[in-house]
N, C-alpha and C positions, 0 to 999 in steps of 0.2 A: 178717672171716672170709675166708680164702683159698679161692678156687674151685678145685675139683679136676676136671680134664678127664677124660673117659672114657678107659679103656685102649685101646690100639690093637687092632684087630680081626684075627682070623684068617679067611682066605678059602680055600675049597676048591671045586673043580669036579670032579665025578665023572662022566665021560662025558656032559657036559651039552650039550644042543642046543636050538635054538628054530627053529620054522618058522612064518612068518606065515600066517594063515588063508587069505589070497588067493594064496599062492605054492606052487608045486610043490617048488621047491628050498629047502633049509634055509639059514637065514641063517648059522648056525654049528652045527657038529655034532661030537660026540665030543671035546669039550674037557675035558682032565683036567690039573689042577695043584693045588699047595697053596702059598699065600702066608702066611708066618709073620707074627705080629703085629709091626708096625713096619717091615716091608720096604717098599722103594720100587721100584716096578715100572714100566717103560716098556712099554706094549702096542703092538706094531707089526703090520703086515699090509697087504696090498694093499687098494685100495678095494673094498668089498663083501665083505670077509673075515669080517665079523661083530663087529668091535671094539666098535662102539656098542651093538649088541644085547647083548653080554656085559655092558657097563657097566650098561645098563638092567636086565638081569636081576639083577645084584648090588644095584642100588638098589631093587629090588622094584617097578618101575613097568611091567613088562610086563603085558599084560592076561591075563585068564583063558582058559579053553578056547575061548571064543567068538572070541578074537582070535588064537589060535595054538596050536601043539602043542609041548609040552615033553617032552624025554627026559633021563634022568639027573638029577642033583641039583646045586644051587648053594647053598653053605652059608656062613653068616657065624657064627663062633664056634660051629659045630656045628649051628646051627638053619637051616631054610630061609630064604633071603635075604628072601623076601617077608614073613617074620614078624619080621625084625630091625629094628623101627621105631626110627628115630633113630640107628642105628649107622652108616649110610652116608649121605654127602652127595654129590650129583651135579651137576656143571656140564655142561650140554648143548652140542652143537655150535651150536645156534641160540639166541642169547641172548634173542631176542624171546619164545621159548616159555617162558621162566622169569620174565619180568616179570609180577608179579601185582598189585601195588598201584600207586597213581598217584603216590606220592612216594618219593623215594630212601630216606630213613630208614625209612619204614614197610616198604618192600620188603625191606630188609636184616634188619629185625627180625622179619619174618613167620615164618621158620623157627624162630627161638628161641621165639617165642610158642607155636607149635604143639608144641614140645617141653616146654613148661611151665617154661622158665627164669624165675626170679623177675624182676619188672619192674626192680628196682634194678640188676640185672646186665646186662639186655638192652642199654641204651643205651650203656654203656661199651664193650660188645662191638661194637656197631654202628659207633661212631666209630673204634675200633681197626682194625676190618676195612676200612673205607673208606680210612683212612690207609695201611694195608698194601698195598692194590692201587693206590694213587695216583689215586683218584677224588676229586678236590678240588672238590666241589660242595656247596651247602647241602643240609641234610637235607630241606628242603621243595621241592627242585628236582623238577619234574614228570618222571617217568620217560620220558614220550613225547618229551621234549625232548633226550634223550641220543642220541648217535650209536651205530652198531652196536658199535664198539669200547668205548665207555663202558658200554653195556649188558652187554658181556662182563665188564667189571670189576665191575659191579654184581652180576651172578650169582655171581662168585667171592667177593665180599665177603659175600653172604648165606650161602654155604657156610662161609667162615672163621668167621663169627659163631656158627654152630651148633656148632663144635668137635666134629665127628663122629669116631668111631674109625676110619672108613674114608673116605678122600677119593678120589672118582672124577671124573676130569677128562677130558672129551671134547674134545680140541683147544682148550684154554682160551686159546691165544694166536692163533688163526686169523685174527681180525679186528683185531689190534692192530698199531700201528706198532712199529718196532724198539725204541724206548725202553720202550714198554708191555710188550713181550715180556719184557724183562729185569725190569721191575718186578713183573710177575705171577709169574714164576719165583721171584724173591727173596721175594715175599710168601708163596708156598707154602712155601719153605724156612724162612722165619722162623716160620711157624705150626707146622711140624713140630718146630722146635727148642723152641718154647714149650709146645706141646701135642702130644706125640708121637702119631702116628697112622700107619696103613697107607696107602700111596699107590699108586694105579693110574692112570696118565696115558696117554691116547692122544694122539699128536702126531706130525705129519710133520716138524716141526723137531727132528730127533733131537739135533743138537748142543746145543741149548738145555738139554735135560734130562739129558744125560749126566753133568754134575757133581752132579746131585741123586740119580739112581737108582743102585741096586746090582744090578739084574737086568733083563733084557730077555726078554719072552715074545712070540713071533711066531705069529699065527694064520694059517691057510691051509686048503687043502683037506685034510680029515681031522683037523681040530682044531689042536693045537699042533704047529708044524713046527720050532720052535727055542726053546730055553729055557736061560738061563745068564747068566753075568756079561757085561756089555756088550762088553768087549774080546774075549771069546771068541766071542760070537754074531756081532758085526758084523765081526770080523776073520776068523775061521776060515770063516764061512759068508757073508761079505759079498757076494761075487760072485754066488752062487746066489740070495741074497735080493734083490739089486738086479735080477736078471733077472725076478723075480716081481713087481717093482714097489715093493718096500720101499725107503724112503729110507735110504741108507747113506752116512755121511760119507766123503768122498774118492772117491765113485763117482757124480758128478752125471749127470743125464740129458742127452742130446744137445740142442744148440740148433740151430734151423734156420739155413740160410745167410742172409747179408745180402741185402736186396732188390737185384735186378739193375738196377733203374732208379730214377730220381729220383721224388719224389712228383709226383702229377698235379694236376689242377685242384682249386681250393678248392670245398668243398661247404657248409661252415658257417663263419661268422665271428662271434666274440664280441668286443665292445669295451666296456671299462669296465663289465663285467657284475657285478651283485650278485645273489646267490641266497638264497632263503629258503623255509622250509616253513610257518612261522607268519607271517602278515602283520605287517609292521612290525619283524621281528626277523631281519635278514639274517645269515647265518652265514659268508659270504665276499663280498668286494667287490673292485672294481678288477681283475677278471679279464679278460684279453684272450687270445684263442687262435684258431688257425686249424685247421680239420679238413680234411685233404686226402685225395683219392682216392689209393689205393696207398701209404698211410702209416699209422703208428700213433702215437697221442698217449697218453702215460701220465700220469694225474693222481695225484700222490703228496702226502704231507703227514701230519701227526700226526692222531690220532683227534680228531674234533670240529671239524676245520678246514673242513668243508663239502664234502668230495669227493663223497659220494653225492648231496647236494643239487645240486651242479653237474652231475653226470652226468644226473640226471633232468631238469634244465633243458635241457641240450644235446640230450636225447632228445625234447624237445617235450612233456614230461609235466608240467612246472611252468613257470609264467610267471616271467620275470625280475623281480626286485624293482626293478631299475633298469638302465640301460645297454641295450645292444642285442645281440640274437642273431638273425642273418639267414641264411637259406638262399639260396645262389646259384641261378640258373636251372638249373645242371647237376644240382642235387639236387631243387629244387622242381618242375621240369617242369610248370609251370602250376598248382601248388597254392597259390601265394602264397609270399612270402618269410618268413613268420612261422610257425615250426613249431608253436607252441602253439595256433594256429588251425586246424591240419590235423585232418581227421577220422581216426578210427581206421583206416579203410581206406587213407587216404592215407599214414599213418605206416607201415603194414605193409611197403610196398616201398621206403620211403625210410630209415627209422631203426628198427632193431631194438634192444630193450633187454633186458638180463639183470640182474635186481635182485640186491642183496646177499644177500637171504634167498630161496633157491629156492622155498620153500613159499608165498611171497606171489604167485606167478604160476602155480601148478598148478591146473588147472581140470577135467581129464578123469579118467575112471576107470581108464584104462590109459595106458601109456607111448606106444603107437602113437596112441591118441586124442589125447594131448597134442600130438603132432607134426602131427596133421591139422587142428588148429583154425585156424591161419593160412591154409593153402592153401584150406580150405573157405570162410573169410571172403572170400578173393579170388575165389571162384567158379571155381577151377581144375578142369579135367576130372579125373575119378577116376583115370585112368591117370597123369597128371602128378603128382597128389598122392601116389599110391602110389610112383612113381619117386623123388620127393624124400624121402619118409619112409623108404623102404627104404635109400637111400644114407646118410642120416644115422644110422640105427640101426647100420649097419655101421661107419661112420667113427668113431663115438663109443662103440663097444663096448656098445651097448644092445640089440642084436638078441635076446639070450637073455631080455631083460626086457620084450619088446614088449607082452605081455599082463598085466604086473604092475601093481598099483596104485602110482602114483607116490609115494604117501606111505610105502610100505614100503621104498623104496630107501634106500641109504646116503646120507650127506651129499654125498660125491663124485659118486655116480651122479645125484642130484638136480641137482647143478650142471651136469653134462654134458647132462642132459635139457633144462634151461632154455636152455642155449647152442644145442642142436639145434633147439628150438622157435623161437628167434629167427632161426636160419638158414633155416628152412623157407620163409620168404617172400622170401628172397634180397634183403635190404635193402642199400642202398649204404653206409650208415653203421651200424656195430654198436657200441653202448655197453654195456660189461660192467663190473659192479661186483664186484670180487674174483673174477675168472674162474677162478683156479686153486685156490680154496678147497676143501679136502677131497680133493685129488687125490694119488694115489700117484705115485711117480716115473715109471712108465710112462705113466699117463694124463695126467700133467702134460706130458710130452714130446709126446704125441699131440695134446693140446689146443692147445699153443703152436704146433706145426707146422701145425695146421689154421688157426689165426688168421693165421699167416705166409703160408699159401697164399692165404687170402682177400685179404690185403693185396696180395700180388703179382698177384692177378687184378683189382685195381682197387678193392676195397672200402676204406673208411676204418675203422680200428679205434680206439676210445677205451676205454682200460682204466683203471679206478679200482683202484689196487692198493697193497698194502704189500710185495708180492713183487718185490723189485728184480731178481731173476733174470728175471722176465717182461719188465721194461723192457729189460734187456740182450738177451734172446733175440729180442725183436721189433724191436730197433734203433729204439726209440721215442723221439720227442721228449718231453721231460719237462716237465710243468707242475706246479710245486711250490706248494702252498697253504701259507699261514702258520699259526701257532698259532691255536687256537680263540679266537673273539672273547669 
């Protein structure tokens, strides 16, 4: 018996808006548009313009009145989005937030089971979805053993297996290597060809999705600020949109100038290093690297190659599996040459770390409180703490959000907050995992310029990244890790 997929969904917003309960400002307001069944839409906008909030509303996962205030209406096939169970499938910015079960196959099957798909149809869908996104791992592979990029593919596979009438993708390629980006885009295209559906995708990599989409909608102050065919919106209004922070092909953000002086003294030295998260299972080995003051080191390579694990090891948060990682006296300053043995207080002024997932290091109830944690731990005077925090709030465009709950920020805003929190203790080495994740063109340029300025002031920057523009912009030495073990 041939399985018949659901028909594509119709989507309509009528003056729709949402405001989080802890915020004065609306995340998005007065959004009005109609998307016909089967349309493929690229949703753009500056960081914080409400793109993710809109997708969450369409997926029916925004909380009730106790979590926020809604105005207007958001409809799927003429019914409130929150009542359209099974019609929409969402892939979030944060893949960890979507991993539910402990094994890969079970996790992909979870959505199908909840929709009541017959068991004999579930597992063929699971295998087809995993093949489509290029996640070539056993069905019983523990989900906790996957890299961030692999978890992103896992989340997309779960969505593809459900075969919804509306696909909602929130930066689905943000944590993927270049080959993975193409594979995911092609997987989505293949699904739409086999099982036609309506597509709404949020992505800063505009060029990747232009061959797939037929329409661009741009969110901004006052709701929808541009809507039409891609070549019309990005061509006719490209310069204006780029000035607002929208990524526009052919209008790249500015790069900072090259460093004026040569790299300084060595701060960290790795020799024949192997790194692991699970004892006895190294994910990268034979790594040798030097981290120098006044220089940037970019760690690149495919998903699953061990980049994030190497970053945590260089940051003194994981012990090496083998080989050596030594801090020179210039960095150690009496703390000993082995970073893994340093106390938290000793790490604060020596090595700052920004995790791949911003939410893994959010601790305070407000943005300002988050930035005060490090200085308070160092025992800095209140006046110095306030000076550092105020400066970082301004430099990273977070001042209007100083009293906001960090969990209500957009993905790009959370990333800037975690970078600011790491800088608040003025460490000599800064290790950042995907530092430009979720940034619009304007905040990307500002963040890269900030890192370049820190480099020029004598800090060492270690960036784990798939964004090769970051490598070029920081004039970074490149450490390329090999394929997954």
